[in-house]
DSSP file (Angstrom, degrees, kcal/mol; ACC not computed):
  #  RESIDUE AA STRUCTURE BP1 BP2  ACC     N-H-->O    O-->H-N    N-H-->O    O-->H-N    TCO  KAPPA ALPHA  PHI   PSI    X-CA   Y-CA   Z-CA
    1    1 A M              0   0    0      0, 0.0     2,-0.0     0, 0.0     0, 0.0   0.000 360.0 360.0 360.0 132.0   56.5  140.4   54.8
    2    2 A P        -     0   0    0      0, 0.0     2,-0.1     0, 0.0     0, 0.0  -0.330 360.0-129.6 -70.0 151.4   58.1  142.5   52.0
    3    3 A S     >  -     0   0    0      1,-0.1     4,-2.2    -2,-0.0     5,-0.2  -0.409  28.4-101.7 -88.9 171.1   61.8  142.4   51.5
    4    4 A K  H  > S+     0   0    0      1,-0.2     4,-2.9     2,-0.2     5,-0.2   0.893 125.9  54.3 -59.0 -39.1   64.1  145.5   51.2
    5    5 A T  H  > S+     0   0    0      2,-0.2     4,-2.9     1,-0.2    -1,-0.2   0.903 106.1  51.5 -62.6 -40.6   64.1  144.8   47.4
    6    6 A D  H  > S+     0   0    0      2,-0.2     4,-1.9     1,-0.2    -1,-0.2   0.924 111.6  47.2 -60.6 -44.2   60.3  144.9   47.4
    7    7 A I  H  X S+     0   0    0     -4,-2.2     4,-2.8     2,-0.2     5,-0.3   0.927 113.6  47.8 -64.0 -45.3   60.3  148.2   49.2
    8    8 A L  H  X S+     0   0    0     -4,-2.9     4,-2.1     1,-0.2     5,-0.3   0.916 109.8  53.1 -61.6 -43.4   62.9  149.6   46.8
    9    9 A D  H  < S+     0   0    0     -4,-2.9     4,-0.2    -5,-0.2    -1,-0.2   0.883 118.0  36.8 -59.0 -38.4   61.0  148.4   43.8
   10   10 A Q  H  < S+     0   0    0     -4,-1.9    -2,-0.2    -5,-0.2    -1,-0.2   0.859 130.8  22.9 -84.0 -36.7   57.8  150.1   45.0
   11   11 A Y  H  X S+     0   0    0     -4,-2.8     4,-2.1    -5,-0.2     5,-0.2   0.516  92.9  89.2-115.9  -6.6   59.1  153.3   46.5
   12   12 A F  H  X S+     0   0    0     -4,-2.1     4,-2.9    -5,-0.3     5,-0.2   0.938  89.8  48.5 -62.7 -48.1   62.5  154.2   45.1
   13   13 A I  H  > S+     0   0    0     -5,-0.3     4,-2.4    -4,-0.2    -1,-0.2   0.925 113.2  46.4 -63.4 -45.8   61.3  156.3   42.1
   14   14 A P  H  > S+     0   0    0      0, 0.0     4,-2.2     0, 0.0    -1,-0.2   0.910 114.6  48.4 -61.5 -39.0   58.9  158.4   44.2
   15   15 A A  H  X S+     0   0    0     -4,-2.1     4,-2.3     2,-0.2    -2,-0.2   0.907 110.5  51.6 -66.1 -40.4   61.5  159.0   46.8
   16   16 A R  H  X S+     0   0    0     -4,-2.9     4,-2.3    -5,-0.2    -1,-0.2   0.922 109.6  50.3 -58.8 -45.4   64.1  159.9   44.1
   17   17 A H  H  X S+     0   0    0     -4,-2.4     4,-2.2     1,-0.2    -2,-0.2   0.913 109.8  49.9 -60.1 -44.6   61.6  162.4   42.7
   18   18 A Q  H  X S+     0   0    0     -4,-2.2     4,-2.2     1,-0.2    -1,-0.2   0.884 110.0  50.4 -65.4 -38.5   61.0  164.0   46.1
   19   19 A L  H  X S+     0   0    0     -4,-2.3     4,-2.5     2,-0.2    -1,-0.2   0.909 110.7  48.9 -65.3 -41.7   64.7  164.3   46.8
   20   20 A I  H  X S+     0   0    0     -4,-2.3     4,-2.4     2,-0.2    -2,-0.2   0.888 110.0  52.9 -64.3 -37.9   65.3  166.0   43.4
   21   21 A D  H  X S+     0   0    0     -4,-2.2     4,-2.1     2,-0.2    -2,-0.2   0.910 110.1  46.8 -63.4 -43.2   62.3  168.3   44.2
   22   22 A V  H  X S+     0   0    0     -4,-2.2     4,-2.6     2,-0.2    -2,-0.2   0.913 111.6  51.7 -65.3 -42.1   63.9  169.3   47.5
   23   23 A A  H  X S+     0   0    0     -4,-2.5     4,-2.2     1,-0.2    -2,-0.2   0.905 109.8  49.4 -61.0 -41.2   67.3  169.9   45.8
   24   24 A A  H  X S+     0   0    0     -4,-2.4     4,-2.3     2,-0.2    -1,-0.2   0.894 109.8  51.7 -65.1 -39.7   65.6  172.1   43.2
   25   25 A F  H  X S+     0   0    0     -4,-2.1     4,-2.4     2,-0.2    -2,-0.2   0.936 110.0  48.4 -60.2 -47.4   63.9  174.1   45.9
   26   26 A L  H  X S+     0   0    0     -4,-2.6     4,-2.5     1,-0.2    -2,-0.2   0.885 110.0  52.7 -62.8 -38.4   67.2  174.6   47.7
   27   27 A D  H  X S+     0   0    0     -4,-2.2     4,-1.7     2,-0.2    -1,-0.2   0.915 108.6  50.3 -61.5 -42.8   68.8  175.7   44.4
   28   28 A R  H  X S+     0   0    0     -4,-2.3     4,-0.6     2,-0.2    -2,-0.2   0.926 111.5  47.7 -61.3 -44.7   66.1  178.3   43.9
   29   29 A V  H >< S+     0   0    0     -4,-2.4     3,-1.2     1,-0.2    -2,-0.2   0.931 111.7  50.5 -60.9 -45.5   66.5  179.7   47.4
   30   30 A D  H 3< S+     0   0    0     -4,-2.5    -1,-0.2     1,-0.3    -2,-0.2   0.784 103.2  60.2 -65.8 -28.0   70.3  179.8   47.0
   31   31 A R  H 3< S+     0   0    0     -4,-1.7     2,-0.3    -5,-0.2    -1,-0.3   0.635  96.8  74.7 -75.1 -13.1   70.0  181.7   43.6
   32   32 A H  S << S-     0   0    0     -3,-1.2     2,-0.1    -4,-0.6     0, 0.0  -0.720  79.7-117.1-108.8 152.9   68.2  184.6   45.2
   33   33 A E        +     0   0    0     -2,-0.3     2,-0.1     2,-0.0    -1,-0.1  -0.317  63.8  70.6 -79.3 164.3   69.4  187.5   47.4
   34   34 A G  S    S-     0   0    0     -2,-0.1     2,-0.2     2,-0.0    -2,-0.0  -0.394  82.2 -57.6 115.7 168.3   68.2  188.1   50.9
   35   35 A E        -     0   0    0     -2,-0.1     2,-0.2     1,-0.1    -2,-0.0  -0.574  47.7-121.9 -83.6 143.6   68.6  186.6   54.3
   36   36 A E        -     0   0    0     -2,-0.2     2,-0.2     1,-0.1    -1,-0.1  -0.563  31.5-152.5 -76.8 149.2   67.7  183.1   55.0
   37   37 A D     >  -     0   0    0     -2,-0.2     4,-1.7    49,-0.0     3,-0.5  -0.511  35.1 -79.1-115.3-171.9   65.1  182.7   57.8
   38   38 A F  H  > S+     0   0    0      1,-0.2     4,-2.5     2,-0.2     5,-0.2   0.761 120.2  64.0 -61.1 -27.2   64.2  180.0   60.3
   39   39 A R  H  > S+     0   0    0      2,-0.2     4,-2.3     1,-0.2    -1,-0.2   0.937 105.8  41.4 -66.9 -44.9   62.3  177.9   57.8
   40   40 A I  H  > S+     0   0    0     -3,-0.5     4,-2.6     2,-0.2    -1,-0.2   0.881 115.3  51.6 -71.0 -35.2   65.3  177.1   55.6
   41   41 A R  H  X S+     0   0    0     -4,-1.7     4,-2.1     2,-0.2    -2,-0.2   0.908 111.1  48.2 -64.7 -40.0   67.5  176.6   58.6
   42   42 A A  H  X S+     0   0    0     -4,-2.5     4,-2.3     2,-0.2    -2,-0.2   0.904 111.5  50.2 -65.2 -41.0   64.8  174.2   60.0
   43   43 A L  H  X S+     0   0    0     -4,-2.3     4,-2.4     2,-0.2    -2,-0.2   0.921 110.4  49.0 -64.4 -43.5   64.6  172.4   56.7
   44   44 A R  H  X S+     0   0    0     -4,-2.6     4,-1.7     1,-0.2    -1,-0.2   0.888 110.8  51.2 -64.1 -37.4   68.4  172.0   56.5
   45   45 A G  H  X S+     0   0    0     -4,-2.1     4,-1.0     1,-0.2    -1,-0.2   0.898 110.2  49.2 -64.1 -39.3   68.4  170.7   60.0
   46   46 A A  H  X S+     0   0    0     -4,-2.3     4,-1.1     1,-0.2     3,-0.3   0.873 106.7  55.9 -67.5 -36.7   65.8  168.2   59.1
   47   47 A I  H  X S+     0   0    0     -4,-2.4     4,-0.8     1,-0.2     3,-0.5   0.887 101.8  56.9 -62.9 -37.6   67.7  167.1   56.0
   48   48 A S  H >< S+     0   0    0     -4,-1.7     3,-0.6     1,-0.2     4,-0.4   0.833 100.0  59.5 -63.8 -29.3   70.7  166.3   58.3
   49   49 A I  H >< S+     0   0    0     -4,-1.0     3,-1.4    -3,-0.3    -1,-0.2   0.867  96.5  61.5 -63.9 -35.7   68.4  163.9   60.2
   50   50 A L  H 3< S+     0   0    0     -4,-1.1    -1,-0.2    -3,-0.5    -2,-0.2   0.797  97.6  58.4 -61.0 -27.9   67.9  162.0   57.0
   51   51 A L  T << S+     0   0    0     -4,-0.8     2,-0.4    -3,-0.6    -1,-0.3   0.624  81.2 102.0 -80.1 -12.8   71.6  161.2   56.9
   52   52 A D  S <  S-     0   0    0     -3,-1.4     2,-1.7    -4,-0.4     5,-0.1  -0.577  72.0-140.3 -70.7 128.3   71.5  159.5   60.3
   53   53 A D        +     0   0    0     -2,-0.4    -1,-0.1     4,-0.0    -2,-0.1  -0.512  65.7  98.5 -91.4  69.5   71.5  155.8   59.7
   54   54 A R  S    S-     0   0    0     -2,-1.7     3,-0.5    -4,-0.1    -2,-0.1  -0.985  76.0 -95.6-149.8 156.5   69.1  154.9   62.5
   55   55 A P  S    S+     0   0    0      0, 0.0    -2,-0.0     0, 0.0    -3,-0.0  -0.256  96.6  50.8 -70.0 161.8   65.4  154.2   62.7
   56   56 A G     >  +     0   0    0      3,-0.0     4,-2.3     4,-0.0     5,-0.2   0.625  61.0 136.0  89.2  14.6   62.9  156.8   63.6
   57   57 A R  H  >  +     0   0    0     -3,-0.5     4,-2.7     1,-0.2     5,-0.2   0.888  69.4  55.0 -63.5 -39.3   63.9  159.4   61.0
   58   58 A A  H  > S+     0   0    0      1,-0.2     4,-2.3     2,-0.2    -1,-0.2   0.931 111.8  43.5 -61.6 -44.9   60.4  160.3   60.0
   59   59 A Q  H  > S+     0   0    0      2,-0.2     4,-2.7     1,-0.2    -1,-0.2   0.904 113.2  52.1 -66.1 -40.6   59.4  161.1   63.6
   60   60 A A  H  X S+     0   0    0     -4,-2.3     4,-2.3     2,-0.2    -2,-0.2   0.893 110.8  47.6 -64.0 -39.8   62.6  163.0   64.2
   61   61 A V  H  X S+     0   0    0     -4,-2.7     4,-1.6     2,-0.2    -1,-0.2   0.931 111.9  50.0 -65.9 -45.0   62.0  165.1   61.0
   62   62 A L  H  < S+     0   0    0     -4,-2.3     3,-0.2    -5,-0.2    -2,-0.2   0.924 112.4  47.4 -58.6 -44.8   58.4  165.8   62.1
   63   63 A E  H >< S+     0   0    0     -4,-2.7     3,-1.3     1,-0.2    -1,-0.2   0.895 109.5  53.4 -63.5 -40.1   59.6  166.8   65.5
   64   64 A A  H 3< S+     0   0    0     -4,-2.3    -1,-0.2     1,-0.3    -2,-0.2   0.799 113.5  43.2 -65.8 -27.8   62.3  169.1   64.1
   65   65 A L  T 3< S+     0   0    0     -4,-1.6     2,-0.4    -3,-0.2    -1,-0.3   0.248  98.6  96.3-101.7  11.9   59.7  170.8   61.9
   66   66 A S  S <  S-     0   0    0     -3,-1.3     2,-0.7    18,-0.1    18,-0.0  -0.807  73.8-125.9-106.6 144.3   57.1  171.1   64.7
   67   67 A D        -     0   0    0     -2,-0.4    23,-0.1     1,-0.1    -2,-0.1  -0.786  24.0-176.8 -86.0 117.4   56.5  174.1   67.0
   68   68 A H        +     0   0    0     -2,-0.7    -1,-0.1    21,-0.2    22,-0.0   0.235  33.5 133.4-101.0  12.5   56.6  172.8   70.5
   69   69 A S        -     0   0    0      1,-0.1    20,-0.1     2,-0.0    -2,-0.1  -0.377  39.3-163.4 -65.3 144.3   55.7  176.1   72.2
   70   70 A A        +     0   0    0      2,-0.1    -1,-0.1    -2,-0.0    -3,-0.0   0.663  62.0  84.6-103.3 -21.4   53.1  175.6   74.9
   71   71 A E  S    S-     0   0    0      1,-0.0     2,-0.1     0, 0.0    -2,-0.0  -0.714  76.6-128.2 -88.8 128.9   51.9  179.1   75.4
   72   72 A P        -     0   0    0      0, 0.0     2,-0.2     0, 0.0    -2,-0.1  -0.400  23.5-114.8 -72.0 151.5   49.1  180.4   73.0
   73   73 A L        -     0   0    0      1,-0.1     3,-0.2    -2,-0.1     0, 0.0  -0.556  12.8-130.6 -80.4 149.7   49.6  183.6   71.2
   74   74 A D  S    S-     0   0    0      1,-0.3     2,-0.3    -2,-0.2    -1,-0.1   0.887  93.3  -0.8 -64.6 -38.6   47.3  186.6   72.0
   75   75 A A  S    S-     0   0    0     -3,-0.0    -1,-0.3     0, 0.0     0, 0.0  -0.986  80.7-109.7-151.9 141.9   46.8  187.0   68.2
   76   76 A A        -     0   0    0     -2,-0.3     3,-0.1    -3,-0.2     0, 0.0  -0.533  19.6-141.4 -71.8 136.3   48.2  185.2   65.2
   77   77 A P  S    S-     0   0    0      0, 0.0     2,-0.3     0, 0.0    -1,-0.1   0.664  82.2  -6.6 -73.0 -14.1   50.6  187.4   63.2
   78   78 A F  S    S-     0   0    0      2,-0.2     2,-0.5     0, 0.0     0, 0.0  -0.958  82.2 -90.5-164.9 170.7   49.1  186.0   60.0
   79   79 A Q  S    S+     0   0    0     -2,-0.3     2,-0.3    -3,-0.1     0, 0.0  -0.844  89.0  25.1 -95.7 127.5   46.7  183.4   58.7
   80   80 A G  S    S-     0   0    0     -2,-0.5     2,-0.3     0, 0.0    -2,-0.2  -0.811  87.2 -70.4 122.7-163.8   48.2  180.0   58.1
   81   81 A A        -     0   0    0     -2,-0.3    -2,-0.1     1,-0.1     0, 0.0  -0.943  15.7-142.4-133.8 152.9   51.2  178.1   59.2
   82   82 A H        -     0   0    0     -2,-0.3    -1,-0.1     2,-0.2     0, 0.0   0.815  32.5-136.5 -81.4 -33.2   55.0  178.4   58.8
   83   83 A G  S    S+     0   0    0      1,-0.1    -2,-0.0   -18,-0.0    -1,-0.0   0.472  81.7  59.7  85.8   1.9   55.6  174.7   58.6
   84   84 A A  S    S-     0   0    0    -18,-0.0    -2,-0.2   -42,-0.0   -19,-0.1  -0.975  94.5 -97.5-155.1 150.7   58.7  175.1   60.8
   85   85 A P        -     0   0    0      0, 0.0   -43,-0.1     0, 0.0     5,-0.1  -0.538  38.7-117.2 -74.8 132.6   59.1  176.3   64.4
   86   86 A P    >   -     0   0    0      0, 0.0     3,-2.4     0, 0.0     4,-0.4  -0.384  28.4-115.5 -60.0 147.2   60.2  180.0   64.7
   87   87 A E  G >  S+     0   0    0      1,-0.3     3,-1.0     2,-0.2     0, 0.0   0.788 116.3  62.4 -60.5 -25.6   63.6  180.0   66.4
   88   88 A S  G 3  S+     0   0    0      1,-0.2    -1,-0.3     2,-0.1     0, 0.0   0.687  97.5  59.1 -70.8 -15.8   62.0  181.9   69.3
   89   89 A A  G <         0   0    0     -3,-2.4    -1,-0.2     1,-0.2   -21,-0.2   0.542 360.0 360.0 -88.9  -7.8   59.8  178.8   69.9
   90   90 A K    <         0   0    0     -3,-1.0    -1,-0.2    -4,-0.4    -2,-0.1   0.489 360.0 360.0 -79.9 360.0   62.7  176.5   70.4
């Protein structure tokens, strides 16, 4: 079974890169005018989950960024996915 050091040795640099990428994304959003929408609010909420020092963070982030609405739409408003639940779906 790998140790914490083994895991850090293997995955720290990629995780560091991903965190810097998210920070750069947030900086880009902050530099521009306009209203924030549900996607950035959902992302910030998911980031707060990362700061919880408890197991199950990956599942909690996935759940926070998932649309749990049960009723199908009559028609999709666009082609594709938002990647975060619209606030009306919560």
